[in-house]
C-alpha positions as a Markdown table, in Angstrom:
| # | Residue | x | y | z |
|---|---|---|---|---|
| 1 | Met | -39.8 | -1.0 | -17.4 |
| 2 | Tyr | -38.1 | -2.1 | -14.1 |
| 3 | Lys | -36.7 | 1.4 | -13.6 |
| 4 | Ile | -40.2 | 2.8 | -13.7 |
| 5 | Phe | -41.4 | 0.1 | -11.3 |
| 6 | Phe | -38.5 | 0.9 | -9.0 |
| 7 | Arg | -39.3 | 4.6 | -9.0 |
| 8 | Leu | -43.0 | 4.1 | -8.4 |
| 9 | Val | -42.9 | 1.1 | -6.0 |
| 10 | Phe | -39.6 | 0.0 | -4.5 |
| 11 | Lys | -38.2 | 3.5 | -4.0 |
| 12 | Arg | -41.3 | 4.4 | -1.8 |
| 13 | Leu | -40.7 | 1.3 | 0.5 |
| 14 | Asp | -38.2 | 0.9 | 3.2 |
| 15 | Pro | -35.2 | -0.7 | 1.6 |
| 16 | Glu | -35.2 | -3.8 | 3.7 |
| 17 | Gln | -39.0 | -4.2 | 3.2 |
| 18 | Ala | -38.5 | -3.9 | -0.5 |
| 19 | His | -35.8 | -6.5 | -0.4 |
| 20 | His | -37.9 | -9.0 | 1.4 |
| 21 | Leu | -40.8 | -8.3 | -1.0 |
| 22 | Ala | -38.7 | -8.7 | -4.2 |
| 23 | Phe | -37.0 | -11.8 | -2.9 |
| 24 | Arg | -40.3 | -13.4 | -2.0 |
| 25 | Trp | -41.5 | -12.9 | -5.6 |
| 26 | Ile | -38.3 | -14.4 | -6.9 |
| 27 | Arg | -38.7 | -17.5 | -4.7 |
| 28 | Leu | -42.4 | -17.9 | -5.6 |
| 29 | Ala | -41.6 | -17.7 | -9.4 |
| 30 | Ala | -38.9 | -20.3 | -9.0 |
| 31 | Arg | -41.4 | -22.8 | -7.5 |
| 32 | Val | -43.7 | -22.7 | -10.6 |
| 33 | Pro | -42.3 | -25.2 | -13.1 |
| 34 | Val | -43.5 | -23.6 | -16.4 |
| 35 | Leu | -42.9 | -20.1 | -15.2 |
| 36 | Arg | -39.3 | -20.7 | -13.9 |
| 37 | Thr | -38.4 | -22.5 | -17.2 |
| 38 | Phe | -39.7 | -19.5 | -19.2 |
| 39 | Leu | -37.9 | -17.0 | -17.0 |
| 40 | Ala | -34.6 | -18.9 | -17.0 |
| 41 | Ala | -34.7 | -19.1 | -20.8 |
| 42 | Ala | -35.3 | -15.3 | -21.0 |
| 43 | Leu | -33.1 | -14.1 | -18.2 |
| 44 | Ala | -30.3 | -16.7 | -18.1 |
| 45 | Pro | -29.2 | -17.4 | -21.6 |
| 46 | Arg | -26.0 | -19.5 | -21.9 |
| 47 | Tyr | -22.9 | -18.4 | -23.8 |
| 48 | Lys | -20.5 | -21.2 | -24.5 |
| 49 | Glu | -17.6 | -18.8 | -24.8 |
| 50 | Leu | -18.2 | -17.7 | -21.2 |
| 51 | Arg | -17.9 | -21.1 | -19.6 |
| 52 | Thr | -15.5 | -20.8 | -16.7 |
| 53 | Glu | -13.4 | -23.1 | -14.6 |
| 54 | Ala | -12.4 | -21.8 | -11.2 |
| 55 | Leu | -11.7 | -23.3 | -7.8 |
| 56 | Gly | -11.8 | -26.7 | -9.5 |
| 57 | Leu | -15.4 | -26.1 | -10.4 |
| 58 | Arg | -17.2 | -25.6 | -13.8 |
| 59 | Met | -19.6 | -22.8 | -14.2 |
| 60 | His | -21.7 | -21.5 | -17.0 |
| 61 | Gly | -20.0 | -18.1 | -16.7 |
| 62 | Pro | -18.0 | -16.0 | -14.3 |
| 63 | Phe | -20.8 | -13.8 | -12.9 |
| 64 | Gly | -22.2 | -14.6 | -9.4 |
| 65 | Leu | -24.3 | -13.2 | -6.6 |
| 66 | Ala | -22.3 | -11.8 | -3.8 |
| 67 | Ala | -23.0 | -12.7 | -0.2 |
| 68 | Gly | -25.6 | -10.7 | 1.7 |
| 69 | Phe | -28.6 | -11.1 | -0.6 |
| 70 | Asp | -29.6 | -14.7 | 0.3 |
| 71 | Lys | -28.3 | -14.9 | 3.9 |
| 72 | Asn | -30.1 | -18.1 | 4.8 |
| 73 | Ala | -30.0 | -20.3 | 1.6 |
| 74 | Val | -33.7 | -19.9 | 0.9 |
| 75 | Gly | -33.6 | -18.7 | -2.7 |
| 76 | Ile | -30.7 | -20.3 | -4.5 |
| 77 | Asp | -32.9 | -21.6 | -7.4 |
| 78 | Gly | -34.5 | -18.2 | -7.8 |
| 79 | Met | -31.2 | -16.4 | -8.1 |
| 80 | Ala | -29.9 | -19.0 | -10.6 |
| 81 | Met | -33.1 | -18.5 | -12.6 |
| 82 | Leu | -32.2 | -14.8 | -12.9 |
| 83 | Gly | -28.8 | -15.7 | -14.5 |
| 84 | Phe | -26.3 | -15.9 | -11.6 |
| 85 | Asp | -23.7 | -18.5 | -12.4 |
| 86 | His | -22.8 | -19.0 | -8.8 |
| 87 | Val | -24.7 | -18.0 | -5.7 |
| 88 | Glu | -22.8 | -17.1 | -2.4 |
| 89 | Ile | -25.1 | -17.5 | 0.6 |
| 90 | Gly | -24.6 | -15.9 | 4.0 |
| 91 | Thr | -22.9 | -14.4 | 5.8 |
| 92 | Val | -23.8 | -17.3 | 8.2 |
| 93 | Thr | -22.7 | -17.2 | 11.8 |
| 94 | Gly | -22.2 | -20.0 | 14.3 |
| 95 | Glu | -25.3 | -19.1 | 16.2 |
| 96 | Pro | -28.6 | -17.4 | 15.0 |
| 97 | Gln | -28.7 | -13.7 | 15.5 |
| 98 | Pro | -31.2 | -10.9 | 14.7 |
| 99 | Gly | -28.6 | -8.4 | 13.5 |
| 100 | Asn | -28.5 | -4.7 | 14.3 |
| 101 | Pro | -31.6 | -2.7 | 15.1 |
| 102 | Lys | -33.7 | -1.3 | 12.2 |
| 103 | Gln | -33.4 | 0.9 | 10.1 |
| 104 | Arg | -30.1 | -0.7 | 9.0 |
| 105 | Leu | -30.3 | -0.5 | 5.2 |
| 106 | Phe | -30.2 | 2.7 | 3.2 |
| 107 | Arg | -30.3 | 3.5 | -0.5 |
| 108 | Leu | -28.1 | 6.2 | -2.0 |
| 109 | Val | -30.0 | 6.4 | -5.3 |
| 110 | Ala | -28.0 | 9.4 | -6.6 |
| 111 | Asp | -24.8 | 7.4 | -6.1 |
| 112 | Arg | -26.3 | 4.0 | -7.2 |
| 113 | Ala | -25.0 | 2.7 | -3.8 |
| 114 | Leu | -26.2 | 1.2 | -0.5 |
| 115 | Ile | -25.2 | 1.6 | 3.1 |
| 116 | Asn | -25.9 | -1.3 | 5.3 |
| 117 | Arg | -25.3 | -2.1 | 9.0 |
| 118 | Met | -27.3 | -5.4 | 9.0 |
| 119 | Gly | -24.9 | -7.1 | 11.4 |
| 120 | Phe | -25.0 | -10.6 | 10.0 |
| 121 | Asn | -28.7 | -11.2 | 10.6 |
| 122 | Asn | -29.2 | -14.9 | 9.9 |
| 123 | Asp | -30.6 | -18.2 | 11.1 |
| 124 | Gly | -27.3 | -19.6 | 12.3 |
| 125 | Ser | -25.1 | -22.4 | 10.8 |
| 126 | Leu | -27.1 | -25.3 | 12.2 |
| 127 | Arg | -30.4 | -24.3 | 10.5 |
| 128 | Val | -28.8 | -23.2 | 7.3 |
| 129 | Ala | -26.9 | -26.5 | 7.1 |
| 130 | Ala | -30.2 | -28.4 | 7.5 |
| 131 | Arg | -31.8 | -26.3 | 4.8 |
| 132 | Leu | -28.9 | -27.0 | 2.4 |
| 133 | Ala | -29.0 | -30.7 | 3.3 |
| 134 | Ser | -32.7 | -31.0 | 2.4 |
| 135 | Arg | -32.5 | -28.9 | -0.7 |
| 136 | Thr | -33.7 | -30.5 | -4.0 |
| 137 | Pro | -32.2 | -28.2 | -6.6 |
| 138 | Val | -34.1 | -27.2 | -9.7 |
| 139 | Phe | -31.1 | -25.3 | -11.1 |
| 140 | Lys | -27.6 | -26.2 | -10.2 |
| 141 | Pro | -25.4 | -23.1 | -9.8 |
| 142 | Val | -22.2 | -23.3 | -7.8 |
| 143 | Val | -23.1 | -22.6 | -4.2 |
| 144 | Gly | -20.6 | -20.7 | -2.0 |
| 145 | Val | -21.1 | -20.4 | 1.7 |
| 146 | Asn | -19.8 | -17.3 | 3.5 |
| 147 | Ile | -19.2 | -17.6 | 7.2 |
| 148 | Gly | -18.6 | -15.0 | 9.8 |
| 149 | Lys | -18.2 | -14.5 | 13.6 |
| 150 | Thr | -21.2 | -14.5 | 15.9 |
| 151 | Lys | -21.5 | -11.0 | 17.5 |
| 152 | Val | -21.6 | -12.2 | 21.1 |
| 153 | Val | -18.5 | -14.4 | 20.7 |
| 154 | Pro | -15.4 | -12.6 | 22.0 |
| 155 | Glu | -12.5 | -12.1 | 19.6 |
| 156 | Glu | -10.3 | -14.6 | 21.4 |
| 157 | Glu | -12.9 | -17.3 | 20.8 |
| 158 | Ala | -13.5 | -16.4 | 17.1 |
| 159 | Val | -11.6 | -19.4 | 15.7 |
| 160 | Ala | -13.8 | -21.9 | 17.5 |
| 161 | Asp | -16.9 | -20.1 | 16.3 |
| 162 | Tyr | -15.7 | -20.2 | 12.6 |
| 163 | Val | -14.7 | -23.8 | 13.0 |
| 164 | Lys | -18.2 | -24.7 | 14.2 |
| 165 | Ser | -19.8 | -23.1 | 11.2 |
| 166 | Ala | -17.2 | -24.7 | 8.8 |
| 167 | Glu | -17.9 | -28.2 | 10.3 |
| 168 | Arg | -21.6 | -27.8 | 9.8 |
| 169 | Leu | -21.6 | -26.2 | 6.4 |
| 170 | Ala | -18.6 | -27.5 | 4.5 |
| 171 | Pro | -20.4 | -30.7 | 3.4 |
| 172 | Tyr | -22.9 | -28.6 | 1.5 |
| 173 | Ala | -20.6 | -25.9 | 0.1 |
| 174 | Asp | -19.0 | -25.9 | -3.3 |
| 175 | Tyr | -16.6 | -23.4 | -1.7 |
| 176 | Leu | -16.3 | -21.7 | 1.7 |
| 177 | Val | -15.5 | -18.1 | 2.4 |
| 178 | Val | -14.1 | -16.7 | 5.6 |
| 179 | Asn | -15.5 | -13.2 | 6.1 |
| 180 | Val | -13.3 | -11.1 | 8.3 |
| 181 | Ser | -14.1 | -7.8 | 6.5 |
| 182 | Ser | -17.6 | -6.7 | 7.4 |
| 183 | Pro | -17.6 | -3.4 | 9.3 |
| 184 | Asn | -20.8 | -4.2 | 11.1 |
| 185 | Thr | -19.5 | -6.7 | 13.7 |
| 186 | Pro | -17.4 | -5.1 | 16.4 |
| 187 | Gly | -13.7 | -6.3 | 16.2 |
| 188 | Leu | -14.2 | -8.4 | 13.1 |
| 189 | Arg | -11.9 | -6.5 | 10.9 |
| 190 | Asn | -9.1 | -7.0 | 13.5 |
| 191 | Leu | -9.0 | -10.6 | 12.2 |
| 192 | Gln | -7.6 | -9.4 | 8.9 |
| 193 | Ala | -4.2 | -8.9 | 10.6 |
| 194 | Thr | -2.0 | -11.7 | 9.5 |
| 195 | Glu | -1.1 | -12.8 | 13.0 |
| 196 | Ala | -4.9 | -13.4 | 13.7 |
| 197 | Leu | -5.8 | -14.5 | 10.2 |
| 198 | Arg | -3.2 | -17.3 | 9.9 |
| 199 | Pro | -4.5 | -19.5 | 12.8 |
| 200 | Leu | -8.1 | -18.7 | 11.7 |
| 201 | Leu | -7.7 | -19.8 | 8.1 |
| 202 | Ser | -5.6 | -22.8 | 9.2 |
| 203 | Ala | -8.2 | -24.0 | 11.6 |
| 204 | Val | -11.1 | -23.6 | 9.1 |
| 205 | Arg | -9.0 | -25.4 | 6.4 |
| 206 | Glu | -8.4 | -28.3 | 8.9 |
| 207 | Ala | -12.1 | -28.4 | 9.9 |
| 208 | Ala | -13.3 | -28.6 | 6.2 |
| 209 | Asp | -10.8 | -31.3 | 5.4 |
| 210 | Arg | -11.8 | -33.3 | 8.6 |
| 211 | Thr | -15.5 | -32.9 | 7.9 |
| 212 | Val | -15.4 | -33.6 | 4.2 |
| 213 | Pro | -12.5 | -36.1 | 3.6 |
| 214 | Ala | -13.8 | -37.2 | 0.2 |
| 215 | Arg | -13.1 | -33.9 | -1.5 |
| 216 | Arg | -11.3 | -30.7 | -1.0 |
| 217 | Val | -13.7 | -27.8 | -0.3 |
| 218 | Pro | -12.1 | -24.6 | -1.8 |
| 219 | Leu | -11.4 | -22.0 | 0.9 |
| 220 | Leu | -11.4 | -18.3 | 0.2 |
| 221 | Val | -11.0 | -15.1 | 2.4 |
| 222 | Lys | -13.0 | -11.9 | 1.8 |
| 223 | Ile | -11.1 | -8.7 | 2.5 |
| 224 | Ala | -12.0 | -5.0 | 3.0 |
| 225 | Pro | -11.2 | -2.3 | 0.5 |
| 226 | Asp | -10.0 | -0.2 | 3.5 |
| 227 | Leu | -6.9 | -2.3 | 4.0 |
| 228 | Ala | -3.6 | -0.4 | 3.4 |
| 229 | Asp | -1.7 | -1.5 | 0.4 |
| 230 | Glu | 1.0 | -3.2 | 2.5 |
| 231 | Asp | -1.8 | -5.2 | 4.3 |
| 232 | Val | -3.2 | -6.3 | 1.0 |
| 233 | Asp | 0.2 | -7.6 | 0.1 |
| 234 | Ala | 0.4 | -9.4 | 3.5 |
| 235 | Val | -2.9 | -11.1 | 3.0 |
| 236 | Ala | -1.9 | -12.1 | -0.5 |
| 237 | Asp | 1.4 | -13.6 | 0.7 |
| 238 | Leu | -0.4 | -15.4 | 3.5 |
| 239 | Ala | -3.0 | -16.9 | 1.1 |
| 240 | Val | -0.1 | -18.3 | -1.0 |
| 241 | Glu | 1.7 | -19.6 | 2.1 |
| 242 | Leu | -1.3 | -21.4 | 3.4 |
| 243 | Gly | -2.4 | -22.8 | 0.0 |
| 244 | Leu | -5.6 | -20.8 | 0.1 |
| 245 | Asp | -7.8 | -21.3 | -3.0 |
| 246 | Gly | -8.9 | -17.7 | -3.4 |
| 247 | Ile | -9.4 | -14.1 | -2.3 |
| 248 | Ile | -12.6 | -12.1 | -2.7 |
| 249 | Ala | -11.9 | -8.4 | -3.2 |
| 250 | Thr | -13.7 | -6.5 | -1.8 |
| 251 | Asn | -16.3 | -6.1 | 0.9 |
| 252 | Thr | -18.0 | -2.8 | 1.7 |
| 253 | Thr | -16.1 | 0.3 | 2.7 |
| 254 | Ile | -16.4 | 2.5 | 5.8 |
| 255 | Ala | -14.9 | 5.4 | 3.7 |
| 256 | Arg | -17.0 | 8.4 | 2.7 |
| 257 | Glu | -14.5 | 11.1 | 1.9 |
| 258 | Gly | -13.0 | 11.2 | -1.6 |
| 259 | Leu | -15.8 | 9.1 | -3.2 |
| 260 | Gly | -17.6 | 12.0 | -4.7 |
| 261 | Leu | -20.9 | 11.0 | -3.1 |
| 262 | Arg | -23.9 | 13.1 | -4.3 |
| 263 | Ser | -26.6 | 11.8 | -1.9 |
| 264 | Gly | -27.7 | 14.1 | 1.0 |
| 265 | Pro | -25.4 | 14.5 | 4.0 |
| 266 | Ala | -27.9 | 12.8 | 6.3 |
| 267 | Leu | -27.7 | 9.6 | 4.3 |
| 268 | Val | -23.9 | 9.7 | 3.7 |
| 269 | Lys | -23.3 | 10.0 | 7.4 |
| 270 | Glu | -25.2 | 6.8 | 8.2 |
| 271 | Thr | -22.8 | 4.3 | 9.8 |
| 272 | Gly | -22.2 | 0.9 | 8.1 |
| 273 | Gly | -20.6 | -0.4 | 4.9 |
| 274 | Leu | -21.0 | 1.4 | 1.7 |
| 275 | Ser | -21.4 | -0.7 | -1.5 |
| 276 | Gly | -22.1 | 0.0 | -5.1 |
| 277 | Ala | -20.7 | 2.3 | -7.8 |
| 278 | Pro | -18.5 | 4.5 | -5.5 |
| 279 | Leu | -16.5 | 1.4 | -4.5 |
| 280 | Lys | -15.5 | 0.6 | -8.1 |
| 281 | Glu | -12.2 | 2.3 | -8.3 |
| 282 | Arg | -10.7 | 1.0 | -5.0 |
| 283 | Ser | -11.9 | -2.5 | -5.7 |
| 284 | Leu | -10.1 | -2.5 | -9.0 |
| 285 | Glu | -7.0 | -1.1 | -7.3 |
| 286 | Val | -7.0 | -4.0 | -4.8 |
| 287 | Leu | -7.6 | -6.6 | -7.5 |
| 288 | Arg | -4.7 | -5.3 | -9.6 |
| 289 | Arg | -2.4 | -5.3 | -6.6 |
| 290 | Leu | -3.4 | -8.8 | -5.6 |
| 291 | Tyr | -3.0 | -10.2 | -9.1 |
| 292 | Ala | 0.5 | -8.5 | -9.4 |
| 293 | Arg | 1.4 | -10.3 | -6.2 |
| 294 | Val | -0.1 | -13.8 | -6.7 |
| 295 | Gly | -0.7 | -14.1 | -10.4 |
| 296 | Asp | -2.4 | -17.3 | -11.3 |
| 297 | Arg | -1.5 | -19.2 | -8.1 |
| 298 | Ile | -4.8 | -18.5 | -6.5 |
| 299 | Thr | -8.3 | -17.5 | -7.8 |
| 300 | Leu | -9.3 | -13.9 | -7.4 |
| 301 | Val | -13.0 | -12.9 | -7.2 |
| 302 | Gly | -13.8 | -9.3 | -8.1 |
| 303 | Val | -16.7 | -7.6 | -6.3 |
| 304 | Gly | -17.5 | -4.0 | -5.6 |
| 305 | Gly | -19.1 | -1.4 | -7.9 |
| 306 | Ile | -19.9 | -3.8 | -10.7 |
| 307 | Glu | -22.9 | -2.2 | -12.5 |
| 308 | Asn | -22.6 | -3.5 | -16.1 |
| 309 | Ala | -20.6 | -5.7 | -18.5 |
| 310 | Glu | -17.9 | -3.2 | -18.9 |
| 311 | Asp | -17.3 | -3.1 | -15.1 |
| 312 | Ala | -17.2 | -6.9 | -15.1 |
| 313 | Trp | -14.8 | -6.9 | -18.0 |
| 314 | Gln | -12.5 | -4.5 | -16.3 |
| 315 | Cys | -12.4 | -6.7 | -13.2 |
| 316 | Ile | -11.4 | -9.7 | -15.4 |
| 317 | Leu | -8.6 | -7.7 | -17.0 |
| 318 | Ala | -7.5 | -6.7 | -13.5 |
| 319 | Gly | -7.1 | -10.3 | -12.5 |
| 320 | Ala | -10.5 | -11.6 | -11.5 |
| 321 | Thr | -11.5 | -15.1 | -12.7 |
| 322 | Leu | -14.9 | -14.7 | -11.1 |
| 323 | Val | -16.9 | -11.5 | -10.6 |
| 324 | Gln | -19.8 | -10.9 | -8.2 |
| 325 | Gly | -22.5 | -8.2 | -7.8 |
| 326 | Tyr | -25.3 | -7.3 | -5.5 |
| 327 | Ser | -26.0 | -3.5 | -5.1 |
| 328 | Ala | -26.6 | -2.8 | -8.8 |
| 329 | Phe | -29.2 | -5.6 | -8.9 |
| 330 | Ile | -31.4 | -3.4 | -6.7 |
| 331 | Tyr | -31.2 | -0.6 | -9.4 |
| 332 | Glu | -31.0 | -2.7 | -12.6 |
| 333 | Gly | -33.6 | -5.4 | -11.8 |
| 334 | Pro | -34.1 | -8.9 | -13.2 |
| 335 | Phe | -32.6 | -8.4 | -16.6 |
| 336 | Trp | -29.2 | -7.5 | -15.0 |
| 337 | Gly | -27.6 | -10.9 | -15.3 |
| 338 | Arg | -28.7 | -11.3 | -18.9 |
| 339 | Ala | -27.1 | -7.9 | -19.8 |
| 340 | Ile | -23.9 | -8.8 | -18.0 |
| 341 | His | -23.5 | -12.1 | -19.9 |
| 342 | Lys | -24.4 | -10.6 | -23.3 |
| 343 | Gly | -22.0 | -7.7 | -22.8 |
| 344 | Leu | -19.2 | -9.9 | -21.7 |
| 345 | Ala | -19.6 | -12.2 | -24.7 |
| 346 | Ala | -19.5 | -9.2 | -27.0 |
| 347 | Arg | -16.4 | -7.8 | -25.4 |
| 348 | Leu | -14.6 | -11.1 | -25.5 |
| 349 | Ala | -15.5 | -11.5 | -29.2 |
| 350 | Thr | -13.9 | -8.1 | -30.1 |
| 351 | Ser | -10.9 | -8.6 | -27.8 |
| 352 | Pro | -7.5 | -10.1 | -28.7 |
| 353 | Tyr | -8.2 | -12.9 | -26.3 |
| 354 | Ala | -9.3 | -16.4 | -27.5 |
| 355 | Thr | -10.9 | -17.3 | -24.2 |
| 356 | Leu | -12.1 | -15.6 | -21.0 |
| 357 | Ala | -9.3 | -17.2 | -19.1 |
| 358 | Asp | -6.7 | -15.5 | -21.4 |
| 359 | Ala | -8.2 | -12.1 | -20.5 |
| 360 | Val | -7.8 | -12.7 | -16.7 |
| 361 | Gly | -5.1 | -10.2 | -15.5 |
| 362 | Ala | -4.2 | -9.1 | -19.0 |
| 363 | Asp | -4.0 | -5.4 | -18.1 |
| 364 | Val | -1.7 | -6.2 | -15.1 |
| 365 | Arg | 0.6 | -8.3 | -17.2 |
| 366 | Lys | 1.0 | -5.5 | -19.7 |
| 367 | Thr | 2.4 | -3.2 | -17.1 |
| 368 | Ala | 4.5 | -5.7 | -15.3 |
């Protein structure tokens, strides 16, 4: 039914307009007590065998919403109602910013992909922190907070900008993510180089510890799929060295060649980050490489090209304790989370692994 609705309604709308419309409906549904209870029962069934412990946190399952959908922490309950076990908000920057000029979001329907050059459009860390502080949760998913650099802040002042966001947001975050991998903020990806990343991550870690002394806020870094293999290794080694809690692999790609894209050339040539199905293979490659390097010492989060339960299962076998999605939600609709959970439970039941944790990295260990 959703696919018919998508074809007749959403596909005819500007992608960003369709996003705001759908998100508004989700938020409205989550505000109606009887309706949200019914929807959560239908769309977010719990499977005891999928219960997951990661980053020192307990979750109903491993499947979460990637950053980018709920940039301003306005729909956490709605996304939990749809079956996401954790919700990563953001990317949030130190200061509010409108993002890049529209049109800045494009559907590649033939490729089940998106291209975006949103440019971290968000309300800024002060307003988002206030929103999180005043939140009275109906559902209680794990909430991650993804932070990035304000566009007008020069690269040499990036650390202070990230620290400002960390100080404001860490008290309300179940975990923090340092995003240095979006292609849509000039110079941001330069911060992935270890000589720039080391002081940045150290400063954010210190800021979180100073602001929230009563508990350790897990800290992760999100990396690009376009990193060379040796740079992936360098980030992995740095994460272990600094005692980082996790790595999210991967963000969107600027690559177009070699992905077998079938959409028209005008769409494919749009600048910005490509997400969705074409990213699947490279994201798995990066995950496998990271797991081979770090093993169980830090938590890996797999994101990129996850469309169904089989994709999520392959991420877990490649080393991901947690998996995230976003782009396929646009094409699959509100029953997506339910299908992922049901399919993961079925795969675990027919696998040689007693628990989901046993399956993490199993394919990599076989070839080691």
